[in-house]
KEDO-799850 format. One record per residue: residue in three letters; z, x, y of N, C-alpha, C in turn. Coordinates in steps of 0.1 Angstrom, whole numbers, plus 2048, in hexadecimal, padded with zeros to 3 digits. Last residue first. Example, Ala and Ser with C-alpha at 12.3 -4.5 7.8 and 13.67 -1.06 7.14 Angstrom:
% KEDO-799850
+---------+------+--------+---------+-------+---------+----------+------+--------+---------+
! residuo ! n_up ! n_east ! n_north ! ca_up ! ca_east ! ca_north ! c_up ! c_east ! c_north !
+---------+------+--------+---------+-------+---------+----------+------+--------+---------+
!     SER !  847 !    880 !     7EA !   847 !     889 !      7F5 !  84F !    881 !     800 !
!     ALA !  84E !    884 !     7C7 !   84E !     87B !      7D3 !  84E !    884 !     7DF !
+---------+------+--------+---------+-------+---------+----------+------+--------+---------+
//
This chain:
% KEDO-799850
+---------+------+--------+---------+-------+---------+----------+------+--------+---------+
! residuo ! n_up ! n_east ! n_north ! ca_up ! ca_east ! ca_north ! c_up ! c_east ! c_north !
+---------+------+--------+---------+-------+---------+----------+------+--------+---------+
!     ALA !  26D !    552 !     685 !   271 !     546 !      696 !  280 !    54B !     695 !
!     ALA !  267 !    55D !     670 !   267 !     567 !      67E !  26F !    55A !     689 !
!     ILE !  265 !    548 !     659 !   269 !     556 !      658 !  26E !    55B !     669 !
!     VAL !  257 !    539 !     668 !   260 !     533 !      662 !  26A !    53E !     65F !
!     PHE !  241 !    541 !     674 !   24C !     539 !      679 !  256 !    53A !     674 !
!     ILE !  22E !    548 !     65B !   238 !     555 !      669 !  240 !    54B !     671 !
!     VAL !  229 !    52C !     653 !   232 !     539 !      64E !  23B !    542 !     654 !
!     LEU !  218 !    526 !     668 !   226 !     51D !      667 !  232 !    526 !     652 !
!     ALA !  207 !    534 !     668 !   20F !     533 !      672 !  21E !    52C !     671 !
!     TYR !  1FA !    533 !     64D !   1FE !     540 !      656 !  20C !    53D !     661 !
!     LEU !  1F2 !    518 !     651 !   1FD !     51B !      644 !  200 !    52E !     649 !
!     VAL !  1DF !    51B !     665 !   1EA !     50E !      666 !  1F6 !    517 !     65E !
!     GLY !  1CF !    52B !     654 !   1D0 !     52B !      665 !  1DF !    526 !     668 !
!     GLY !  1C6 !    51D !     63F !   1CB !     52D !      63E !  1CC !    530 !     64C !
!     ILE !  1B8 !    508 !     64C !   1C2 !     505 !      649 !  1CB !    510 !     649 !
!     VAL !  1A3 !    519 !     659 !   1A9 !     50F !      660 !  1BA !    50D !     65B !
!     GLU !  196 !    523 !     640 !   19D !     529 !      649 !  1A3 !    51F !     656 !
!     GLY !  193 !    50B !     62C !   197 !     51B !      62C !  1A0 !    520 !     639 !
!     VAL !  17C !    500 !     63E !   188 !     4FA !      640 !  196 !    502 !     63C !
!     THR !  170 !    51B !     655 !   16D !     518 !      64B !  17E !    50B !     648 !
!     HIS !  165 !    524 !     67A !   16B !     525 !      66A !  16A !    519 !     664 !
!     ARG !  151 !    51D !     689 !   159 !     52A !      688 !  160 !    52C !     67C !
!     LYS !  145 !    508 !     68D !   140 !     50F !      67E !  147 !    51E !     683 !
!     LEU !  14A !    4F2 !     698 !   144 !     4FB !      6A3 !  13F !    50A !     699 !
!     ALA !  158 !    4E1 !     68E !   14C !     4DF !      68E !  144 !    4E8 !     69A !
!     LEU !  16D !    4F4 !     687 !   167 !     4F1 !      67B !  158 !    4EC !     680 !
!     ARG !  17B !    4F5 !     6A0 !   178 !     4FE !      697 !  16B !    4FE !     690 !
!     SER !  17F !    4D4 !     6A4 !   174 !     4DB !      6A9 !  16C !    4EB !     6A2 !
!     TRP !  191 !    4D0 !     68E !   183 !     4C6 !      68A !  179 !    4CF !     697 !
!     ALA !  1A9 !    4DD !     697 !   1A3 !     4DF !      688 !  190 !    4DC !     685 !
!     LEU !  1AB !    4D4 !     6B2 !   1A4 !     4E1 !      6AE !  1A1 !    4E1 !     6A0 !
!     ILE !  1AF !    4B7 !     6A1 !   1A6 !     4B5 !      6A6 !  1A4 !    4C5 !     6AF !
!     PRO !  1CD !    4BF !     690 !   1BC !     4B9 !      689 !  1B2 !    4BA !     696 !
!     LEU !  1DA !    4C5 !     6A7 !   1D5 !     4D2 !      69D !  1CB !    4CC !     68F !
!     VAL !  1E1 !    4B5 !     6B8 !   1DB !     4C0 !      6BB !  1D5 !    4C7 !     6AD !
!     ALA !  1FC !    4A9 !     6AA !   1EC !     4A3 !      6A7 !  1DF !    4AA !     6AF !
!     VAL !  211 !    4B6 !     6AF !   205 !     4B9 !      6A4 !  1F9 !    4B5 !     6A3 !
!     ILE !  21D !    4A9 !     6C3 !   213 !     4B1 !      6C8 !  20C !    4B3 !     6BA !
!     PRO !  22F !    495 !     6BB !   221 !     48E !      6BB !  216 !    49B !     6C0 !
!     TRP !  246 !    4A3 !     6BB !   23D !     4A0 !      6B1 !  22F !    49B !     6B0 !
!     TRP !  25B !    4A0 !     6CC !   252 !     4A5 !      6D5 !  247 !    4A5 !     6C4 !
!     ARG !  270 !    496 !     6C9 !   266 !     48F !      6CF !  25A !    493 !     6CA !
!     TRP !  280 !    4B0 !     6B9 !   272 !     4A6 !      6B3 !  26B !    49C !     6BC !
!     GLY !  27F !    4C8 !     6D3 !   285 !     4BD !      6CB !  279 !    4B6 !     6C1 !
!     PHE !  27C !    4DE !     6E5 !   281 !     4D2 !      6EA !  27E !    4C8 !     6DF !
!     TRP !  277 !    4F5 !     6D2 !   280 !     4F7 !      6DB !  282 !    4E9 !     6E4 !
!     SER !  26C !    4EA !     6BB !   274 !     4F2 !      6B7 !  27F !    4F4 !     6CA !
!     ILE !  251 !    4E0 !     6C4 !   25E !     4D9 !      6BE !  26C !    4DD !     6BD !
!     VAL !  248 !    4F8 !     6D4 !   24B !     4EC !      6D9 !  254 !    4E3 !     6D5 !
!     PHE !  245 !    508 !     6BB !   24F !     50C !      6C3 !  24F !    4FE !     6CB !
!     CYS !  231 !    4F8 !     6AA !   243 !     501 !      6A4 !  24C !    4FF !     6AF !
!     CYS !  21C !    4F9 !     6BD !   222 !     4ED !      6B8 !  231 !    4F0 !     6B4 !
!     LEU !  218 !    515 !     6C1 !   21D !     50B !      6CD !  221 !    501 !     6C8 !
!     THR !  20D !    515 !     6A5 !   21B !     520 !      6AC !  21B !    514 !     6B3 !
!     THR !  1F8 !    509 !     6A2 !   203 !     506 !      69D !  20F !    50C !     69E !
!     THR !  1EB !    519 !     6B6 !   1ED !     50C !      6BD !  1F6 !    508 !     6AD !
!     GLY !  1E5 !    532 !     6AC !   1ED !     537 !      6B3 !  1F5 !    527 !     6B8 !
!     ILE !  1D6 !    52A !     691 !   1E5 !     535 !      68E !  1EC !    52C !     69F !
!     MET !  1C4 !    521 !     69D !   1CD !     516 !      694 !  1DB !    520 !     693 !
!     HIS !  1B6 !    537 !     6A6 !   1B9 !     52F !      6AE !  1C2 !    520 !     6A5 !
!     GLY !  1B1 !    548 !     691 !   1BF !     54B !      69B !  1C0 !    53C !     6A7 !
!     SER !  1AF !    541 !     66F !   1A9 !     53D !      681 !  1B9 !    53D !     688 !
!     ILE !  1A7 !    55B !     658 !   1AC !     548 !      65F !  1AE !    54B !     66E !
!     LYS !  194 !    574 !     644 !   194 !     56F !      651 !  19C !    55C !     651 !
!     VAL !  1A5 !    58B !     631 !   19F !     57D !      634 !  19C !    57B !     63F !
!     ARG !  1AC !    5A6 !     634 !   1A2 !     59F !      628 !  19B !    592 !     628 !
!     LEU !  1B2 !    5AA !     64A !   1AA !     5B4 !      64A !  1A8 !    5B2 !     63B !
!     THR !  1BF !    593 !     657 !   1B1 !     594 !      65E !  1AB !    5A0 !     652 !
!     VAL !  1DC !    599 !     64C !   1D4 !     595 !      644 !  1C2 !    591 !     64B !
!     PHE !  1DF !    5AD !     660 !   1DB !     5B5 !      655 !  1D8 !    5A5 !     64B !
!     TYR !  1DC !    59B !     67A !   1D7 !     5AB !      679 !  1D3 !    5AD !     66A !
!     PHE !  1F4 !    58F !     673 !   1E3 !     586 !      671 !  1DA !    591 !     674 !
!     GLY !  208 !    59C !     676 !   203 !     593 !      66A !  1F8 !    58F !     667 !
!     PHE !  207 !    5A3 !     68D !   207 !     5AC !      687 !  202 !    5A8 !     679 !
!     PHE !  209 !    588 !     6A0 !   1FC !     58D !      69D !  1F9 !    598 !     696 !
!     LEU !  221 !    582 !     68F !   219 !     57A !      692 !  20C !    581 !     68E !
!     ILE !  231 !    598 !     6A0 !   237 !     593 !      692 !  226 !    591 !     689 !
!     VAL !  22C !    596 !     6BA !   225 !     59C !      6B7 !  228 !    59C !     6A5 !
!     TRP !  237 !    579 !     6C0 !   229 !     576 !      6BE !  224 !    589 !     6B9 !
!     TYR !  255 !    57E !     6BD !   24E !     573 !      6B3 !  23C !    578 !     6B2 !
!     PHE !  255 !    58E !     6D6 !   259 !     593 !      6C8 !  253 !    588 !     6BA !
!     PHE !  250 !    573 !     6E5 !   242 !     582 !      6E6 !  249 !    587 !     6DA !
!     LEU !  262 !    568 !     6E3 !   259 !     563 !      6DF !  24C !    56D !     6DE !
!     SER !  279 !    576 !     6EA !   277 !     573 !      6DE !  268 !    56C !     6DA !
!     THR !  273 !    578 !     704 !   270 !     581 !      6FB !  26F !    583 !     6EC !
!     MET !  273 !    55E !     70D !   266 !     562 !      70E !  265 !    571 !     707 !
!     THR !  289 !    557 !     70D !   283 !     551 !      703 !  278 !    557 !     703 !
!     PRO !  299 !    566 !     71C !   29E !     56C !      714 !  292 !    562 !     708 !
!     THR !  27F !    56F !     736 !   28B !     568 !      730 !  28B !    56C !     724 !
!     GLY !  26F !    590 !     73F !   26D !     57E !      73A !  27E !    57E !     73C !
!     VAL !  272 !    5AB !     74A !   26D !     5A0 !      74E !  270 !    593 !     74F !
!     TYR !  277 !    5BC !     730 !   27D !     5BB !      73E !  27B !    5B6 !     747 !
!     ARG !  26B !    5AD !     71B !   276 !     5B2 !      71A !  27D !    5B2 !     725 !
!     ILE !  24F !    5AD !     727 !   255 !     5A5 !      727 !  261 !    5A8 !     724 !
!     PHE !  247 !    5C9 !     721 !   24B !     5C0 !      72D !  252 !    5B6 !     72F !
!     VAL !  248 !    5C5 !     704 !   24F !     5CF !      70D !  250 !    5CA !     716 !
!     ALA !  234 !    5B3 !     701 !   23E !     5B2 !      6FD !  24B !    5B9 !     703 !
!     ASP !  219 !    5C4 !     70C !   223 !     5B7 !      710 !  232 !    5B1 !     709 !
!     LEU !  21D !    5DC !     6FD !   21D !     5D9 !      70B !  223 !    5CD !     70D !
!     LEU !  215 !    5C7 !     6E8 !   21D !     5D1 !      6E2 !  225 !    5D2 !     6F2 !
!     LEU !  1FB !    5C4 !     6E9 !   203 !     5B8 !      6E9 !  20E !    5BD !     6ED !
!     PHE !  1ED !    5D9 !     6EC !   1ED !     5D2 !      6FD !  1FA !    5CA !     6FB !
!     PRO !  1EB !    5DA !     6D7 !   1F3 !     5E6 !      6DE !  1F7 !    5E2 !     6EB !
!     PHE !  1D7 !    5C7 !     6CD !   1E5 !     5CC !      6C9 !  1EC !    5D4 !     6D2 !
!     LEU !  1BE !    5CA !     6CF !   1CC !     5C5 !      6D8 !  1D5 !    5C4 !     6D8 !
!     ILE !  1B2 !    5DD !     6C2 !   1B5 !     5E2 !      6CE !  1BC !    5D8 !     6D6 !
!     LEU !  1B6 !    5CD !     6AB !   1BC !     5DA !      6A7 !  1BF !    5E1 !     6B4 !
!     LEU !  1A8 !    5B7 !     6B3 !   1B3 !     5B6 !      6AD !  1BD !    5C5 !     6B2 !
!     ALA !  18E !    5C4 !     6B0 !   194 !     5BF !      6BD !  1A3 !    5BE !     6BA !
!     ARG !  18A !    5CC !     691 !   189 !     5D4 !      69B !  191 !    5D0 !     6AA !
!     VAL !  18B !    5AF !     687 !   199 !     5BA !      683 !  193 !    5C6 !     68E !
!     ARG !  177 !    5A7 !     695 !   183 !     5A0 !      691 !  18F !    5AB !     692 !
!     GLU !  166 !    5B0 !     686 !   166 !     5B7 !      693 !  174 !    5B2 !     696 !
!     LYS !  165 !    5A7 !     66D !   166 !     5B6 !      66F !  16C !    5B8 !     681 !
!     ARG !  163 !    589 !     670 !   16D !     593 !      669 !  173 !    59F !     673 !
!     ASN !  158 !    579 !     68A !   153 !     584 !      681 !  163 !    590 !     67C !
!     SER !  162 !    56C !     6A2 !   15F !     564 !      695 !  15D !    56F !     686 !
!     LEU !  16F !    571 !     6BB !   16E !     579 !      6AE !  16C !    573 !     6A3 !
!     ASP !  169 !    55A !     6CF !   172 !     55B !      6C3 !  175 !    569 !     6B6 !
!     TRP !  158 !    568 !     6DE !   163 !     568 !      6E3 !  16E !    566 !     6D7 !
!     ASN !  13C !    57C !     6C7 !   142 !     570 !      6D4 !  153 !    56E !     6D5 !
!     ARG !  138 !    595 !     6C1 !   131 !     58B !      6C1 !  132 !    57E !     6CB !
!     VAL !  142 !    5B4 !     6D2 !   145 !     5A5 !      6C2 !  13C !    59C !     6CB !
!     ARG !  133 !    5C6 !     6DE !   13B !     5CA !      6D8 !  13E !    5BF !     6CC !
!     LYS !  122 !    5B9 !     6F6 !   120 !     5B2 !      6E5 !  124 !    5BF !     6DD !
!     THR !  12B !    5BC !     70E !   125 !     5C6 !      70D !  125 !    5C3 !     6FB !
!     LYS !  134 !    59E !     70A !   12D !     59F !      717 !  126 !    5B0 !     712 !
!     VAL !  14B !    5A4 !     6FD !   146 !     598 !      6FE !  133 !    59A !     702 !
!     ALA !  160 !    5B6 !     707 !   158 !     5BA !      6F9 !  14B !    5AF !     6FB !
!     TRP !  164 !    5A7 !     723 !   15A !     5B7 !      722 !  157 !    5BB !     713 !
!     TRP !  172 !    592 !     716 !   165 !     590 !      71E !  15B !    59C !     720 !
!     LEU !  182 !    5A0 !     70F !   181 !     5A1 !      703 !  173 !    599 !     709 !
!     LEU !  191 !    5AB !     728 !   18C !     5B7 !      71D !  183 !    5B1 !     713 !
!     ILE !  197 !    597 !     731 !   18E !     5A0 !      73B !  188 !    5A8 !     730 !
!     ILE !  1AD !    58E !     722 !   19F !     585 !      726 !  196 !    591 !     729 !
!     LEU !  1C1 !    5A8 !     728 !   1B7 !     5A2 !      71B !  1AB !    59A !     719 !
!     PRO !  1C3 !    59F !     744 !   1BC !     5AE !      741 !  1B9 !    5AD !     731 !
!     VAL !  1CF !    589 !     746 !   1C2 !     588 !      748 !  1B9 !    593 !     742 !
!     PHE !  1E8 !    588 !     738 !   1DB !     583 !      730 !  1CE !    587 !     733 !
!     LEU !  1FB !    598 !     747 !   1FC !     597 !      731 !  1ED !    592 !     72F !
!     PHE !  1FD !    596 !     763 !   1FB !     5A2 !      75C !  1FB !    5A4 !     74B !
!     THR !  1F6 !    578 !     765 !   1EB !     583 !      76A !  1EC !    591 !     760 !
!     SER !  20B !    570 !     754 !   1FB !     56C !      753 !  1F4 !    575 !     758 !
!     ILE !  21E !    572 !     762 !   21C !     579 !      758 !  215 !    578 !     751 !
!     GLY !  21A !    568 !     77F !   217 !     576 !      77B !  21B !    57D !     76F !
!     LEU !  21A !    54E !     776 !   20E !     555 !      77D !  20B !    564 !     77B !
!     ALA !  232 !    54E !     76D !   229 !     54A !      764 !  21D !    54F !     76A !
!     THR !  23D !    556 !     786 !   241 !     55F !      77D !  237 !    55C !     775 !
!     GLY !  23B !    541 !     797 !   234 !     54B !      79E !  237 !    556 !     790 !
!     VAL !  23F !    529 !     78D !   231 !     529 !      794 !  231 !    534 !     790 !
!     LEU !  25B !    530 !     78D !   257 !     529 !      77B !  242 !    52D !     781 !
!     ASP !  264 !    530 !     7A7 !   265 !     53C !      79F !  261 !    535 !     78C !
!     TRP !  25D !    517 !     7B1 !   256 !     51F !      7B5 !  259 !    529 !     7A8 !
!     GLY !  26B !    507 !     796 !   266 !     502 !      79F !  25B !    50E !     7A3 !
!     SER !  27D !    513 !     77A !   27A !     50B !      783 !  274 !    50B !     78B !
!     VAL !  28C !    520 !     75B !   287 !     524 !      76A !  27F !    51A !     76E !
!     GLY !  299 !    518 !     746 !   2A0 !     514 !      752 !  295 !    518 !     75C !
!     ASP !  293 !    51D !     731 !   29A !     527 !      732 !  29D !    526 !     73E !
!     ARG !  278 !    50D !     72C !   284 !     50D !      720 !  293 !    514 !     729 !
!     VAL !  266 !    515 !     73E !   26B !     507 !      742 !  27E !    507 !     739 !
!     LEU !  260 !    530 !     72D !   269 !     533 !      73E !  274 !    524 !     740 !
!     ALA !  255 !    523 !     71D !   260 !     52B !      714 !  267 !    52D !     724 !
!     LEU !  23D !    51A !     723 !   249 !     50D !      719 !  257 !    517 !     71F !
!     PHE !  22F !    52D !     72C !   237 !     52A !      739 !  240 !    51C !     734 !
!     CYS !  229 !    53C !     713 !   236 !     540 !      71D !  238 !    53B !     728 !
!     LEU !  21E !    527 !     706 !   228 !     528 !      702 !  231 !    531 !     70B !
!     GLY !  205 !    52D !     71E !   20D !     521 !      71C !  21B !    523 !     714 !
!     SER !  1FE !    540 !     710 !   1FE !     540 !      720 !  20C !    539 !     722 !
!     LEU !  1F8 !    53A !     6F8 !   1FF !     545 !      6F9 !  207 !    543 !     70A !
!     VAL !  1E5 !    52C !     6FB !   1E9 !     527 !      6F6 !  1F8 !    530 !     6F1 !
!     ILE !  1CE !    53B !     70A !   1D4 !     52E !      710 !  1E0 !    52E !     708 !
!     PHE !  1C7 !    54F !     6F2 !   1CF !     552 !      6FD !  1D9 !    547 !     707 !
!     PRO !  1BE !    53D !     6DE !   1CA !     548 !      6DB !  1D4 !    549 !     6EB !
!     ASP !  1B4 !    51E !     6EE !   1B3 !     52C !      6EC !  1C1 !    531 !     6EA !
!     PHE !  1B5 !    502 !     6F1 !   1BC !     508 !      6E5 !  1B5 !    519 !     6E2 !
!     ILE !  19B !    4FE !     700 !   1AC !     501 !      705 !  1B2 !    4FF !     6FC !
!     ARG !  186 !    50B !     6F3 !   18E !     510 !      6FD !  199 !    50D !     6FF !
!     SER !  18A !    4F9 !     6DD !   18B !     506 !      6DD !  192 !    50D !     6E5 !
!     ILE !  17E !    4E0 !     6EE !   190 !     4DE !      6E6 !  192 !    4ED !     6E2 !
!     LEU !  168 !    4E6 !     6F9 !   16D !     4E9 !      703 !  17D !    4E5 !     6F8 !
!     THR !  158 !    4E8 !     6DC !   158 !     4F7 !      6E3 !  164 !    4F2 !     6F0 !
!     PRO !  15A !    4CF !     6DA !   162 !     4D7 !      6CF !  165 !    4E3 !     6D9 !
!     PHE !  149 !    4C5 !     6F1 !   155 !     4BE !      6E9 !  15C !    4CB !     6E8 !
!     MET !  132 !    4CF !     6E8 !   13B !     4D5 !      6F5 !  149 !    4CD !     6F9 !
!     THR !  121 !    4CC !     6D3 !   12B !     4DA !      6D0 !  136 !    4DD !     6DF !
!     ASP !  10E !    4BB !     6D8 !   117 !     4B9 !      6CC !  11F !    4C5 !     6CE !
!     ARG !  102 !    4C5 !     6ED !   10A !     4BD !      6F1 !  115 !    4B6 !     6E2 !
!     SER !  0FE !    4E7 !     6ED !   0F8 !     4D9 !      6E9 !  106 !    4CE !     6EC !
!     ARG !  0F8 !    503 !     706 !   107 !     4FC !      6F9 !  0FD !    4ED !     6F7 !
!     MET !  0E9 !    51B !     70A !   0EB !     511 !      70E !  0F4 !    506 !     706 !
+---------+------+--------+---------+-------+---------+----------+------+--------+---------+
//
């Protein structure tokens, strides 16, 4: 049972879970490429079902069978193993998107593969926040795709950072490391 002190930080962390953030980015990529109406709804649901549901089920199973301690993969050694298992799924997803997605989605998945690959190698040495990486990436793409009038979206970063610290999932350095990593990869690869 969660204490009342962790309910709000947990809610923030779940809303900005990397799986949800990537789903949101896919939806925004479809919007950017002009997909609308029922085509937008159907494509977004289909892609989410094919791409994210299997990964979510796999992670849920790993938590339930105690192969990992928690959904956030807080333990760096467990995280390394889990990321190694998730990487082939991401590559398959990128190939799938190449054939059924829009140009922006294809570019997004190419970017996400680079981001994930680097994150894996960083994780071999140190722990940084995947939540902060995903949400910083979301902010960067939203501003890049839709213009600077969307800059207030960056206000979610300190709120998410606070939630990760309040839940004791990360240190200040790990949170800052996640933001800096995402910014560097965005500048290099996007």
